[in-house]
C-alpha positions in Angstrom: 0.0 0.0 0.0 2.8 2.5 1.0 4.6 1.6 -2.3 1.6 2.5 -4.4 1.2 5.7 -2.6 4.7 6.7 -3.3 4.3 5.8 -6.9 1.2 7.9 -7.3 2.8 10.8 -5.6 5.9 10.6 -8.0 3.5 10.5 -11.0 1.5 13.5 -9.7 4.7 15.6 -9.1 6.0 14.8 -12.6 2.8 15.7 -14.1 2.7 19.0 -12.0 6.3 19.7 -13.2 5.3 19.1 -16.8 2.3 21.5 -16.6 4.3 24.1 -14.5 7.1 24.4 -17.2 4.6 25.0 -19.9 2.8 27.9 -18.0 4.5 31.1 -17.0 5.9 31.5 -20.5 5.0 34.6 -22.7 5.4 34.1 -26.4 6.3 37.5 -27.8 4.5 39.2 -30.7 6.0 38.4 -34.0 6.9 34.9 -33.1 6.1 32.6 -36.1 3.6 29.8 -35.9 3.8 27.1 -38.5 0.6 25.0 -38.6 -0.7 22.1 -40.7 -4.4 22.2 -41.8 -6.4 19.2 -40.7 -9.1 20.0 -43.2 -9.2 21.7 -46.5 -10.0 25.4 -46.9 -11.6 26.9 -49.9 -11.3 30.4 -51.4 -15.0 30.5 -51.6 -15.7 29.5 -48.0 -17.7 32.1 -46.2 -15.9 34.5 -44.0 -16.0 33.3 -40.4 -15.9 29.7 -41.4 -13.7 28.0 -38.8 -10.9 25.3 -39.4 -8.9 23.1 -37.3 -5.1 22.8 -37.5 -2.1 21.7 -35.4 1.5 23.2 -34.9 3.9 21.7 -37.3 7.0 23.2 -35.3 7.3 23.7 -31.6 7.6 27.2 -30.4 10.5 27.8 -28.0 10.9 30.9 -25.6 14.1 31.2 -23.5 14.9 27.6 -23.9 11.5 26.4 -22.8 9.0 24.7 -25.2 6.0 26.9 -24.9 3.9 25.1 -27.5 4.9 21.5 -28.6 4.6 20.0 -31.9 0.8 18.8 -32.3 -0.7 21.5 -30.3 -4.3 21.9 -31.5 -5.2 25.3 -32.9 -8.4 26.7 -34.5 -8.5 29.3 -37.2 -11.1 31.2 -39.2 -11.5 32.7 -42.7 -11.1 36.4 -42.5 -11.8 37.2 -46.3 -12.6 35.0 -49.2 -13.6 35.1 -52.9 -17.1 34.0 -52.0 -18.6 35.1 -55.2 -17.2 35.1 -58.7 -17.4 38.9 -58.9 -15.5 39.4 -55.4 -12.1 40.9 -55.6 -11.3 39.6 -52.2 -8.4 37.2 -51.7 -8.4 34.3 -49.4 -7.0 35.3 -46.0 -7.1 33.2 -42.7 -6.2 33.8 -39.0 -5.5 31.6 -36.1 -8.0 32.4 -33.3 -7.4 30.1 -30.5 -4.8 27.5 -29.1 -5.5 24.4 -26.9 -3.2 24.5 -23.9 -3.5 22.4 -20.8 -7.1 21.5 -21.6 -8.1 25.1 -22.1 -8.6 27.3 -25.1 -6.6 30.5 -25.2 -7.4 33.2 -27.6 -4.7 34.4 -30.0 -4.4 37.0 -32.5 -2.3 36.5 -35.7 -1.3 38.8 -38.5 -2.6 36.5 -41.3 -1.2 33.8 -43.1 2.2 34.2 -44.9 2.2 32.8 -48.5 -1.3 31.7 -48.8 -2.1 32.2 -52.4 -3.2 30.2 -55.4 0.1 28.7 -56.5 -1.8 27.0 -59.5 -2.0 30.3 -61.3 1.1 32.3 -61.9 2.1 34.9 -64.5 5.2 34.5 -66.6 7.1 36.6 -64.0 5.9 34.2 -61.2 3.3 36.3 -59.6 0.4 34.6 -58.2 -3.0 35.5 -59.3 -6.4 34.5 -57.8 -8.8 34.7 -60.7 -10.7 31.5 -59.8 -11.7 29.6 -56.8 -9.1 27.3 -55.4 -8.6 24.8 -52.5 -5.8 24.9 -49.7 -5.6 21.0 -49.2 -5.6 19.3 -45.8 -2.0 18.8 -44.6 -0.8 22.1 -46.0 1.7 24.0 -43.9 0.9 27.6 -43.3 3.0 30.1 -41.4 1.5 32.9 -39.1 3.0 35.5 -36.9 1.6 36.5 -33.4 0.2 39.9 -33.6 0.0 40.1 -29.8 2.1 38.4 -27.0 0.6 35.1 -25.8 0.6 34.4 -22.1 0.6 30.7 -21.2 
């Protein structure tokens, strides 16, 4: 009985230490977040449509892993080419991150390099003249617009 108690105390202290090291970290504004989409996103999806993703690269601050690989994040479509006459481009943002069983709101400055790479001019400039799909599993980079306190 005493042995089981000591084992449980050891496990609890390790779990507390793991949670404690993740919290108390502030990830500064401008930090890149590289995510992988878990579902496809279309340039004609309605603004406000949410999509799931997960971190592709861990986020390290002062030698501590603030957000490990695989951390779940949620995003939403900010603008899209909802109708064929719209001149809007597809833009998305990450809106929250799952840390320690809780959802924390975050603000990003939009995706970097999210364009229709299927249509390019002779000079290599991407054009969005038609609807297109960002496939599931696509890596997208964002930058934090505000610090994130864990």
